All heavy atoms as an XYZ file, in Angstrom:
896
protein
N      80.503    109.402     77.046
C      81.279    108.765     78.095
C      82.592    109.510     78.276
O      83.227    109.927     77.321
C      81.542    107.305     77.753
C      82.421    106.626     78.751
S      82.834    104.955     78.251
C      82.631    104.132     79.770
N      82.996    109.651     79.520
C      84.236    110.309     79.851
C      85.428    109.508     79.355
O      85.429    108.291     79.402
C      84.310    110.418     81.369
C      84.655    111.762     81.878
C      84.381    111.788     83.347
C      85.593    112.303     84.040
N      85.401    112.512     85.441
N      86.443    110.194     78.886
C      87.678    109.552     78.445
C      88.539    109.314     79.680
O      88.997    110.259     80.291
C      88.369    110.481     77.459
C      89.270    109.738     76.530
O      89.255    108.528     76.493
N      90.037    110.473     75.774
N      88.764    108.073     80.088
C      89.457    107.782     81.337
C      90.751    107.033     81.090
O      90.987    106.533     80.009
C      88.544    106.957     82.234
C      87.316    107.747     82.631
C      86.544    107.006     83.672
N      85.522    107.879     84.200
C      84.374    107.451     84.679
N      84.101    106.178     84.694
N      83.502    108.299     85.160
N      91.548    106.925     82.165
C      92.812    106.217     82.062
C      92.602    104.713     82.047
O      93.523    103.947     81.889
C      93.764    106.618     83.196
C      93.496    105.924     84.514
C      94.174    104.763     84.844
C      92.575    106.419     85.408
C      93.939    104.112     86.048
C      92.337    105.785     86.614
C      93.019    104.637     86.929
N      91.393    104.277     82.197
C      91.089    102.856     82.164
C      89.773    102.659     81.424
O      89.012    103.594     81.200
C      90.972    102.287     83.581
C      89.765    102.798     84.317
C      88.561    102.127     84.250
C      89.824    103.974     85.039
C      87.445    102.612     84.886
C      88.717    104.466     85.682
C      87.527    103.786     85.605
O      86.421    104.275     86.236
N      89.503    101.408     81.069
C      88.195    101.097     80.487
C      87.790     99.693     80.903
O      88.630     98.813     81.030
C      88.218    101.202     78.961
O      89.008    100.175     78.403
N      86.508     99.523     81.163
C      85.928     98.224     81.470
C      85.133     97.768     80.256
O      84.372     98.551     79.687
C      84.939     98.326     82.640
C      85.574     98.422     83.984
C      85.724     99.638     84.610
C      85.996     97.276     84.641
C      86.286     99.731     85.868
C      86.556     97.361     85.898
C      86.699     98.586     86.512
N      85.288     96.525     79.878
C      84.491     95.932     78.814
C      84.013     94.577     79.286
O      84.825     93.710     79.591
C      85.307     95.759     77.524
C      85.757     97.080     76.940
O      84.920     97.994     76.843
O      86.945     97.194     76.588
N      82.714     94.398     79.364
C      82.163     93.096     79.735
C      82.156     92.250     78.471
O      81.401     92.506     77.541
C      80.764     93.256     80.322
C      80.285     92.046     81.051
C      79.088     92.362     81.921
C      78.697     91.145     82.716
N      77.553     91.398     83.579
N      83.047     91.253     78.403
C      83.211     90.464     77.186
C      82.176     89.356     77.065
O      81.754     89.020     75.975
C      84.631     89.874     77.111
O      84.913     89.188     78.319
C      85.650     90.973     76.899
N      81.796     88.777     78.196
C      80.726     87.777     78.221
C      79.884     88.069     79.457
O      80.168     89.005     80.200
C      81.279     86.333     78.302
O      81.873     86.136     79.591
C      82.287     86.044     77.205
N      78.899     87.249     79.701
C      78.070     87.437     80.891
C      78.864     87.210     82.180
O      78.500     87.717     83.231
C      76.867     86.497     80.859
C      75.808     86.924     79.871
C      75.239     88.300     80.187
O      74.882     88.561     81.352
O      75.156     89.118     79.253
N      79.971     86.435     82.078
C      80.707     86.078     83.295
C      82.135     86.609     83.345
O      82.854     86.330     84.291
C      80.753     84.541     83.459
O      81.414     83.968     82.328
C      79.351     83.973     83.604
N      82.566     87.351     82.331
C      83.935     87.859     82.358
C      84.006     89.284     81.828
O      83.141     89.730     81.084
C      84.872     86.952     81.551
O      84.552     87.004     80.188
N      85.073     89.971     82.244
C      85.266     91.366     81.843
C      86.743     91.637     81.603
O      87.614     90.959     82.160
C      84.730     92.304     82.915
N      87.011     92.624     80.761
C      88.367     93.092     80.489
C      88.491     94.497     81.061
O      87.608     95.335     80.879
C      88.632     93.137     78.983
C      88.503     91.810     78.274
C      89.674     90.870     78.519
O      90.820     91.351     78.629
O      89.425     89.663     78.602
N      89.587     94.749     81.750
C      89.879     96.060     82.311
C      91.232     96.494     81.773
O      92.205     95.748     81.871
C      89.891     95.978     83.841
C      90.549     97.106     84.629
C      89.881     98.433     84.342
C      90.504     96.798     86.109
N      91.294     97.674     81.181
C      92.547     98.204     80.649
C      92.937     99.438     81.435
O      92.179    100.413     81.479
C      92.401     98.551     79.165
C      92.260     97.327     78.299
C      91.023     96.743     78.085
C      93.389     96.733     77.724
C      90.891     95.599     77.307
C      93.263     95.593     76.952
C      92.016     95.040     76.749
O      91.894     93.895     75.985
N      94.101     99.387     82.072
C      94.654    100.550     82.764
C      95.848    101.003     81.928
O      96.923    100.420     81.988
C      95.074    100.206     84.208
C      93.858     99.738     84.998
C      95.744    101.406     84.869
C      94.157     99.262     86.403
N      95.616    102.021     81.119
C      96.601    102.498     80.151
C      96.820    104.001     80.327
O      96.583    104.783     79.424
C      96.106    102.218     78.731
C      96.472    100.866     78.173
C      96.498     99.738     78.962
C      96.802    100.726     76.834
C      96.830     98.506     78.437
C      97.131     99.493     76.302
C      97.145     98.391     77.104
O      97.481     97.170     76.572
N      97.229    104.434     81.488
C      97.460    105.854     81.724
C      97.798    106.102     83.172
O      98.080    105.184     83.938
N      97.769    107.375     83.542
C      98.155    107.793     84.891
C      97.049    107.544     85.899
O      95.868    107.684     85.598
C      98.518    109.279     84.899
C      99.762    109.572     84.076
O     100.601    108.663     83.918
O      99.885    110.709     83.597
N      97.459    107.215     87.115
C      96.540    106.976     88.219
C      96.539    108.246     89.066
O      97.584    108.646     89.580
C      96.995    105.750     89.038
C      96.993    104.530     88.114
C      96.122    105.552     90.253
C      97.864    103.407     88.556
N      95.385    108.897     89.161
C      95.325    110.215     89.794
C      94.406    110.227     91.006
O      93.531    109.378     91.148
C      94.841    111.274     88.783
O      93.547    110.901     88.334
C      95.778    111.386     87.602
N      94.624    111.234     91.854
C      93.822    111.366     93.075
C      92.519    112.112     92.852
O      91.516    111.790     93.471
C      94.622    112.115     94.140
O      95.770    111.392     94.478
N      92.553    113.124     92.010
C      91.375    113.967     91.806
C      91.050    114.062     90.333
O      91.937    114.028     89.487
C      91.620    115.376     92.360
C      91.905    115.365     93.833
C      93.202    115.489     94.309
C      90.878    115.207     94.755
C      93.465    115.471     95.673
C      91.135    115.188     96.109
C      92.432    115.323     96.556
O      92.687    115.283     97.897
N      89.791    114.210     90.036
C      89.350    114.301     88.651
C      89.436    115.747     88.165
O      88.444    116.418     87.925
C      87.941    113.730     88.524
C      87.897    112.252     88.846
C      86.515    111.647     88.729
O      85.569    112.359     88.381
O      86.410    110.447     88.998
N      90.669    116.237     88.033
C      90.896    117.605     87.563
C      90.634    117.715     86.066
O      90.202    118.736     85.569
C      92.330    118.040     87.841
C      92.665    118.122     89.287
C      93.458    117.262     89.986
C      92.214    119.103     90.222
N      93.529    117.645     91.299
C      92.771    118.778     91.464
C      91.386    120.219     90.135
C      92.542    119.537     92.605
C      91.165    120.972     91.266
C      91.735    120.627     92.486
N      90.931    116.680     85.361
C      90.842    116.664     83.908
C      89.893    115.533     83.514
O      89.707    114.590     84.268
C      92.256    116.405     83.344
C      92.351    116.580     81.863
O      91.623    115.880     81.141
O      93.173    117.406     81.417
N      89.319    115.606     82.337
C      88.384    114.552     81.935
C      89.052    113.195     81.749
O      88.394    112.171     81.720
C      87.611    114.937     80.679
C      88.455    115.071     79.444
C      87.630    115.483     78.232
O      86.574    116.089     78.413
O      88.066    115.175     77.123
N      90.393    113.162     81.652
C      91.092    111.882     81.525
C      91.465    111.293     82.887
O      91.992    110.199     82.959
C      92.343    112.034     80.659
O      93.268    112.895     81.302
N      91.224    112.032     83.972
C      91.560    111.569     85.317
C      90.383    110.837     85.949
O      89.239    111.046     85.577
C      91.922    112.756     86.216
C      93.168    113.476     85.765
O      93.959    112.868     85.017
O      93.347    114.639     86.150
N      90.705    109.995     86.922
C      89.668    109.309     87.690
C      90.200    109.020     89.083
O      91.393    108.839     89.274
C      89.202    108.013     86.993
C      90.250    106.931     87.090
C      87.893    107.534     87.553
N      89.327    108.997     90.039
C      89.700    108.652     91.410
C      89.336    107.200     91.676
O      88.643    106.565     90.888
C      88.945    109.563     92.382
O      87.558    109.311     92.289
N      89.794    106.687     92.815
C      89.421    105.325     93.196
C      87.907    105.229     93.375
O      87.307    104.187     93.102
C      90.138    104.914     94.478
N      87.272    106.324     93.787
C      85.817    106.345     93.944
C      85.134    106.093     92.598
O      84.217    105.273     92.494
C      85.363    107.682     94.536
C      83.872    107.786     94.674
C      83.215    107.133     95.705
C      83.142    108.536     93.776
C      81.836    107.225     95.825
C      81.765    108.632     93.893
C      81.110    107.977     94.918
N      85.584    106.778     91.554
C      85.032    106.566     90.217
C      85.301    105.153     89.716
O      84.449    104.530     89.072
N      86.485    104.639     90.017
C      86.843    103.273     89.641
C      85.878    102.287     90.289
O      85.390    101.363     89.648
C      88.285    102.998     90.077
C      88.807    101.661     89.658
C      89.489    101.507     88.468
C      88.640    100.545     90.465
C      89.983    100.270     88.077
C      89.127     99.302     90.089
C      89.802     99.178     88.889
N      85.585    102.499     91.576
C      84.666    101.611     92.293
C      83.279    101.635     91.669
O      82.645    100.588     91.517
C      84.574    101.990     93.768
C      83.650    101.061     94.543
C      83.469    101.483     95.967
C      82.584    100.563     96.768
N      81.506     99.893     96.107
N      82.798    102.814     91.301
C      81.472    102.907     90.679
C      81.419    102.078     89.398
O      80.450    101.357     89.155
C      81.134    104.357     90.370
C      80.835    105.173     91.599
C      80.553    106.617     91.260
O      81.209    107.212     90.407
N      79.565    107.182     91.925
N      82.466    102.165     88.568
C      82.492    101.414     87.314
C      82.669     99.917     87.553
O      82.113     99.105     86.831
C      83.580    101.947     86.386
C      83.231    103.319     85.842
O      82.038    103.678     85.830
O      84.148    104.038     85.416
N      83.455     99.557     88.564
C      83.625     98.144     88.910
C      82.288     97.559     89.375
O      81.897     96.473     88.957
C      84.699     97.987     89.991
C      85.085     96.578     90.410
C      85.694     95.810     89.239
C      86.072     96.617     91.573
N      81.571     98.297     90.209
C      80.264     97.843     90.686
C      79.265     97.720     89.535
O      78.404     96.837     89.546
C      79.712     98.794     91.742
C      80.473     98.728     93.060
O      81.240     97.762     93.261
O      80.300     99.659     93.877
N      79.374     98.592     88.551
C      78.446     98.587     87.413
C      78.596     97.331     86.552
O      77.682     96.986     85.806
C      78.652     99.834     86.562
N      79.735     96.643     86.666
C      79.919     95.392     85.915
C      78.920     94.329     86.344
O      78.578     93.446     85.574
C      81.324     94.830     86.121
C      82.461     95.434     85.344
C      83.771     94.766     85.753
C      82.238     95.311     83.853
N      78.506     94.392     87.585
C      77.621     93.354     88.114
C      78.410     92.108     88.469
O      79.621     92.153     88.689
N      77.724     90.997     88.514
C      78.349     89.727     88.877
C      79.155     89.179     87.702
O      78.590     88.900     86.643
C      77.282     88.708     89.282
C      76.536     89.066     90.549
C      77.403     88.963     91.780
O      78.252     88.057     91.862
O      77.224     89.811     92.672
N      80.449     89.046     87.887
C      81.312     88.390     86.911
C      82.209     87.412     87.657
O      82.517     87.609     88.826
C      82.165     89.382     86.078
C      81.294     90.211     85.154
C      83.008     90.272     86.965
N      82.622     86.357     86.966
C      83.472     85.338     87.581
C      84.958     85.599     87.362
O      85.785     85.069     88.098
C      83.132     83.956     87.019
C      81.721     83.519     87.363
O      81.213     83.919     88.430
O      81.117     82.799     86.549
N      85.276     86.385     86.337
C      86.676     86.600     85.987
C      86.870     88.014     85.433
O      86.074     88.474     84.624
C      87.108     85.571     84.942
C      88.576     85.628     84.586
C      88.954     84.485     83.664
O      88.324     84.333     82.596
O      89.887     83.751     84.019
N      87.938     88.684     85.907
C      88.308     89.997     85.387
C      89.760     89.922     84.937
O      90.642     89.558     85.718
C      88.139     91.107     86.437
C      86.690     91.194     86.915
C      88.599     92.454     85.869
C      86.461     92.164     88.057
N      89.994     90.245     83.670
C      91.346     90.308     83.117
C      91.790     91.766     83.108
O      91.194     92.596     82.423
C      91.371     89.736     81.703
C      91.026     88.266     81.705
O      91.622     87.475     82.424
N      90.028     87.894     80.926
N      92.810     92.067     83.904
C      93.296     93.435     84.053
C      94.568     93.590     83.227
O      95.575     92.924     83.508
C      93.589     93.756     85.539
C      94.061     95.189     85.697
C      92.368     93.487     86.406
N      94.525     94.451     82.220
C      95.681     94.731     81.359
C      96.267     96.069     81.777
O      95.541     97.064     81.879
C      95.258     94.768     79.890
C      94.723     93.462     79.407
N      95.536     92.527     78.808
C      93.481     92.923     79.466
C      94.803     91.470     78.500
N      93.556     91.690     78.894
N      97.598     96.098     81.996
C      98.233     97.308     82.519
C      99.361     97.775     81.604
O     100.209     96.984     81.189
C      98.797     97.064     83.944
C      97.665     96.644     84.889
C      99.512     98.308     84.465
C      98.131     96.200     86.258
N      99.350     99.066     81.325
C     100.442     99.770     80.660
C     100.431    101.186     81.236
O      99.812    102.086     80.689
C     100.270     99.791     79.143
C     101.467    100.403     78.452
O     102.595    100.271     78.924
N     101.233    101.083     77.353
N     101.067    101.353     82.397
C     100.974    102.606     83.133
C     102.282    102.903     83.859
O     102.901    102.005     84.432
C      99.830    102.527     84.147
O      99.810    103.668     84.977
N     102.646    104.178     83.865
C     103.814    104.620     84.630
C     103.465    104.861     86.090
O     104.331    105.188     86.885
C     104.392    105.896     84.011
C     104.961    105.723     82.608
C     105.372    107.071     82.026
C     106.134    104.758     82.614
N     102.182    104.700     86.453
C     101.769    104.826     87.844
C     101.120    106.156     88.131
O     100.473    106.749     87.281
N     101.320    106.638     89.346
C     100.706    107.886     89.783
C     100.548    107.872     91.289
O     101.461    107.502     92.015
N      99.366    108.212     91.752
C      99.088    108.330     93.174
C      99.150    106.969     93.876
O      98.408    106.050     93.545
C      97.700    108.943     93.379
O      97.328    108.862     94.740
N     100.022    106.873     94.856
C     100.197    105.622     95.604
C      98.912    105.203     96.306
O      98.509    104.040     96.230
C     101.320    105.767     96.648
O     102.524    106.097     95.974
C     101.509    104.497     97.447
N      98.269    106.142     96.989
C      97.089    105.779     97.767
C      95.901    105.428     96.885
O      95.094    104.574     97.252
C      96.757    106.881     98.773
C      97.829    107.012     99.816
C      98.703    108.084     99.807
C      98.002    106.022    100.773
C      99.714    108.177    100.749
C      99.009    106.107    101.722
C      99.876    107.192    101.711
N      95.786    106.028     95.710
C      94.740    105.633     94.773
C      95.037    104.226     94.244
O      94.130    103.414     94.093
C      94.627    106.638     93.625
C      94.167    108.015     94.063
C      92.797    108.005     94.698
O      91.835    107.544     94.099
N      92.689    108.513     95.910
N      96.309    103.944     93.978
C      96.704    102.605     93.550
C      96.391    101.557     94.602
O      95.914    100.461     94.293
N      96.652    101.892     95.866
C      96.325    100.969     96.961
C      94.825    100.729     97.065
O      94.385     99.595     97.282
C      96.856    101.523     98.292
C      98.367    101.443     98.482
C      98.789    102.281     99.684
C      98.820    100.009     98.635
N      94.041    101.786     96.902
C      92.587    101.639     96.964
C      92.085    100.758     95.821
O      91.234     99.880     96.026
C      91.907    103.006     96.927
N      92.614    100.955     94.613
C      92.203    100.145     93.462
C      92.629     98.692     93.670
O      91.876     97.763     93.391
C      92.757    100.736     92.151
C      92.064    102.083     91.873
C      92.574     99.772     90.986
C      92.711    102.898     90.777
N      93.843     98.478     94.190
C      94.313     97.124     94.535
C      93.318     96.455     95.476
O      92.890     95.319     95.257
C      95.696     97.213     95.184
C      96.125     95.953     95.892
C      96.817     94.958     95.213
C      95.839     95.749     97.239
C      97.205     93.786     95.858
C      96.222     94.600     97.891
C      96.905     93.617     97.200
O      97.275     92.463     97.847
N      92.943     97.161     96.535
C      92.027     96.590     97.528
C      90.645     96.315     96.942
O      90.023     95.298     97.274
C      91.926     97.499     98.749
C      93.188     97.453     99.590
O      93.826     96.410     99.699
N      93.564     98.578    100.159
N      90.165     97.201     96.072
C      88.870     96.967     95.417
C      88.914     95.683     94.587
O      87.961     94.890     94.607
C      88.502     98.150     94.526
C      88.087     99.427     95.244
C      88.029    100.594     94.267
C      86.749     99.233     95.942
N      90.002     95.477     93.862
C      90.132     94.267     93.055
C      90.274     93.027     93.927
O      89.663     91.985     93.654
C      91.319     94.386     92.097
C      91.142     95.379     90.949
C      92.465     95.599     90.222
C      90.068     94.902     89.981
N      91.063     93.108     95.004
C      91.251     91.953     95.894
C      89.954     91.565     96.599
O      89.719     90.388     96.860
C      92.337     92.242     96.942
C      93.748     92.270     96.401
C      94.152     90.983     95.738
C      94.577     89.914     96.707
N      95.067     88.696     96.010
N      89.110     92.543     96.906
C      87.862     92.275     97.608
C      86.765     91.772     96.676
O      85.746     91.262     97.146
C      87.384     93.531     98.326
C      88.309     93.956     99.445
C      88.057     95.372     99.918
O      87.058     95.988     99.578
N      88.977     95.899    100.704
N      86.976     91.897     95.385
C      85.969     91.443     94.428
C      85.937     89.920     94.426
O      86.951     89.258     94.620
C      86.295     91.977     93.032
C      85.135     91.973     92.108
N      84.695     90.836     91.471
C      84.300     92.963     91.735
C      83.646     91.138     90.740
N      83.377     92.429     90.883
N      84.769     89.359     94.197
C      84.619     87.903     94.234
C      85.158     87.212     92.978
O      85.372     86.004     92.989
C      83.136     87.527     94.409
O      82.383     88.096     93.342
C      82.605     88.026     95.749
N      85.397     87.965     91.913
C      85.880     87.381     90.654
C      87.341     86.962     90.760
O      88.104     87.493     91.564
C      85.717     88.386     89.514
N      87.716     85.994     89.925
C      89.125     85.643     89.762
C      89.761     86.803     88.991
O      89.239     87.247     87.965
C      89.275     84.348     88.978
C      90.712     83.982     88.721
C      90.842     82.725     87.893
C      92.308     82.473     87.608
N      92.479     81.434     86.601
N      90.891     87.297     89.486
C      91.571     88.429     88.860
C      92.851     87.929     88.193
O      93.707     87.327     88.849
C      91.927     89.525     89.892
C      90.708     89.954     90.712
C      92.608     90.713     89.214
C      89.632     90.669     89.941
N      92.972     88.169     86.894
C      94.198     87.895     86.139
C      94.790     89.233     85.732
O      94.081     90.061     85.161
C      93.901     87.085     84.876
C      93.266     85.754     85.191
O      93.773     84.994     86.002
N      92.143     85.478     84.564
N      96.062     89.463     86.034
C      96.676     90.715     85.599
C      97.731     90.426     84.539
O      98.482     89.455     84.636
C      97.301     91.507     86.762
O      98.235     90.689     87.459
C      96.248     91.995     87.730
N      97.742     91.286     83.538
C      98.661     91.181     82.406
C      99.420     92.495     82.290
O      98.805     93.561     82.166
C      97.892     90.943     81.098
C      97.095     89.665     81.094
C      95.808     89.627     81.618
C      97.625     88.496     80.556
C      95.067     88.458     81.613
C      96.893     87.320     80.556
C      95.615     87.310     81.083
O      94.882     86.147     81.078
N     100.746     92.432     82.355
C     101.558     93.625     82.138
C     101.819     93.706     80.638
O     102.670     92.997     80.104
C     102.896     93.574     82.925
C     102.680     93.159     84.383
C     103.624     94.906     82.814
C     101.704     93.974     85.163
N     101.052     94.548     79.955
C     101.153     94.643     78.496
C     102.369     95.448     78.053
O     102.872     95.234     76.955
C      99.881     95.262     77.920
C      98.677     94.350     78.081
O      98.871     93.139     78.293
O      97.548     94.856     77.992
N     102.813     96.378     78.871
C     103.974     97.202     78.540
C     104.801     97.442     79.786
O     105.826     96.825     80.014
N     104.291     98.358     80.641
C     104.963     98.671     81.897
C     103.928     98.815     83.013
O     102.827     99.305     82.778
C     105.814     99.965     81.779
C     106.606    100.208     83.065
C     104.952    101.161     81.399
C     107.656    101.298     82.957
N     104.304     98.360     84.178
C     103.525     98.611     85.392
C     104.524     99.177     86.396
O     105.284     98.439     87.011
C     102.888     97.341     85.925
N     104.561    100.498     86.493
C     105.537    101.162     87.355
C     104.829    101.823     88.532
O     103.658    102.175     88.455
C     106.312    102.212     86.560
N     105.568    101.956     89.617
C     105.105    102.690     90.786
C     103.747    102.162     91.252
O     103.603    100.986     91.530
C     105.065    104.184     90.450
O     104.879    104.958     91.600
N     102.726    103.022     91.337
C     101.434    102.565     91.850
C     100.743    101.574     90.918
O      99.901    100.794     91.359
C     100.509    103.750     92.140
O     100.261    104.477     90.972
N     101.097    101.567     89.646
C     100.535    100.559     88.736
C     101.051     99.166     89.099
O     100.349     98.173     88.904
C     100.872    100.892     87.284
N     102.265     99.089     89.655
C     102.782     97.787     90.089
C     102.010     97.270     91.298
O     101.869     96.061     91.481
C     104.277     97.866     90.401
O     104.523     98.612     91.588
N     101.489     98.187     92.116
C     100.649     97.787     93.253
C      99.373     97.130     92.733
O      98.975     96.057     93.201
C     100.301     99.010     94.134
C     101.566     99.583     94.773
C      99.259     98.646     95.185
C     101.373    100.943     95.418
N      98.747     97.755     91.744
C      97.516     97.217     91.163
C      97.789     95.852     90.535
O      96.987     94.929     90.663
C      96.920     98.202     90.138
C      96.507     99.499     90.847
C      95.744     97.577     89.401
C      96.153    100.630     89.917
N      98.949     95.707     89.896
C      99.300     94.435     89.248
C      99.333     93.286     90.254
O      98.991     92.151     89.922
C     100.647     94.554     88.542
N      99.709     93.572     91.491
C      99.802     92.534     92.508
C      98.441     92.037     92.977
O      98.351     91.051     93.709
C     100.602     93.034     93.714
C     102.058     93.354     93.410
S     102.976     91.921     92.818
C     103.202     92.322     91.103
N      97.353     92.657     92.531
C      96.005     92.207     92.897
C      95.611     90.930     92.174
O      94.621     90.300     92.521
C      94.983     93.306     92.604
N      96.393     90.526     91.187
C      96.034     89.360     90.393
C      96.192     88.049     91.136
O      97.172     87.841     91.851
N      95.213     87.170     90.956
C      95.371     85.798     91.428
C      96.438     85.112     90.585
O      97.167     84.244     91.068
C      94.040     85.045     91.314
C      92.973     85.652     92.219
O      93.250     85.860     93.406
O      91.869     85.933     91.706
N      96.502     85.500     89.315
C      97.576     85.093     88.403
C      98.095     86.363     87.761
O      97.311     87.237     87.384
C      97.083     84.131     87.337
C      96.801     82.748     87.861
C      96.913     81.742     86.763
C      96.822     80.352     87.391
N      97.362     79.351     86.546
N      99.423     86.467     87.655
C     100.066     87.650     87.087
C     100.917     87.201     85.904
O     101.764     86.320     86.053
C     100.941     88.369     88.143
C     100.079     88.744     89.358
C     101.621     89.594     87.540
C     100.882     89.162     90.581
N     100.668     87.815     84.754
C     101.391     87.469     83.529
C     102.272     88.639     83.118
O     101.779     89.745     82.904
C     100.400     87.137     82.402
C      99.490     85.981     82.744
C      98.252     86.201     83.339
C      99.873     84.672     82.482
C      97.413     85.143     83.668
C      99.043     83.609     82.797
C      97.816     83.850     83.388
O      96.998     82.802     83.708
N     103.583     88.368     83.035
C     104.538     89.394     82.630
C     105.390     88.827     81.495
O     106.316     88.055     81.730
C     105.456     89.826     83.801
C     104.630     90.206     85.033
C     106.353     90.982     83.377
C     105.463     90.452     86.276
N     105.076     89.188     80.243
C     105.893     88.703     79.125
C     107.338     89.204     79.233
O     107.620     90.186     79.922
C     105.203     89.308     77.896
C     103.837     89.683     78.346
C     103.955     90.004     79.800
N     108.240     88.543     78.559
C     109.657     88.927     78.573
C     109.879     90.351     78.087
O     110.864     90.982     78.441
C     110.474     87.959     77.713
C     110.576     86.579     78.298
C     111.387     85.668     77.401
C     111.394     84.255     77.955
N     112.167     83.343     77.125
N     108.978     90.846     77.272
C     109.131     92.190     76.712
C     108.486     93.273     77.566
O     108.490     94.443     77.193
C     108.517     92.246     75.298
O     107.156     91.818     75.392
C     109.280     91.354     74.346
N     107.926     92.918     78.731
C     107.273     93.880     79.601
C     108.173     94.203     80.790
O     109.157     93.511     81.055
C     105.945     93.335     80.090
O     105.048     93.197     79.023
N     107.783     95.247     81.524
C     108.591     95.703     82.659
C     107.679     96.022     83.838
O     106.617     96.604     83.673
C     109.356     96.977     82.275
C     110.195     97.643     83.343
C     111.413     96.789     83.679
C     110.638     99.022     82.877
N     108.118     95.598     85.009
C     107.438     95.992     86.243
C     108.479     96.700     87.108
O     109.607     96.232     87.227
C     106.787     94.790     86.967
C     105.912     95.252     88.120
C     107.794     93.785     87.418
C     104.959     94.210     88.649
N     108.115     97.868     87.653
C     109.046     98.652     88.469
C     108.405     98.870     89.838
O     107.334     99.452     89.947
C     109.350    100.002     87.824
C     110.461    100.794     88.513
S     110.032    101.641     90.043
C     108.964    102.939     89.471
N     109.074     98.367     90.868
C     108.615     98.528     92.240
C     109.648     99.395     92.948
O     110.843     99.131     92.906
C     108.485     97.156     92.937
C     107.506     96.268     92.164
C     108.072     97.310     94.378
C     107.493     94.831     92.598
N     109.163    100.454     93.625
C     110.075    101.357     94.324
C     110.826    100.644     95.447
O     110.289     99.768     96.112
C     109.290    102.519     94.944
C     108.791    103.493     93.955
N     109.606    104.393     93.316
C     107.531    103.734     93.492
C     108.892    105.128     92.507
N     107.633    104.753     92.589
N     112.040    101.067     95.673
C     112.821    100.597     96.812
C     112.286    101.303     98.054
O     112.267    102.522     98.117
C     114.306    100.917     96.593
C     115.173    100.375     97.696
O     114.690     99.760     98.633
N     116.463    100.599     97.565
N     111.827    100.541     99.023
C     111.291    101.151    100.239
C     112.395    101.788    101.032
O     112.256    102.599    101.828
C     110.587    100.094    101.075
S     109.127     99.442    100.242
């Protein structure tokens, strides 16, 4: 399996854990990179789930890839919970907003660019 900036784990038949712990990139130049297209393939491979818990610790990366991942999560039928485990900066903060519920502990940080 390719080493990616995220990982999907189906924890039960109806729920999954998603960890975004790295850079969000546009092209798969390196084996640790992934595009929104690759993300969609892995999201689809989960099958039918009722709940996805998205854990984020990322400095961000490509804005448009972040927007595409946000939209993929928002369009999914599952309830989306996002957890900022460390930092969600730049495009990672966009993905964090896909949550139906967003959890940000006092020790975590979210950074949204000034438009």
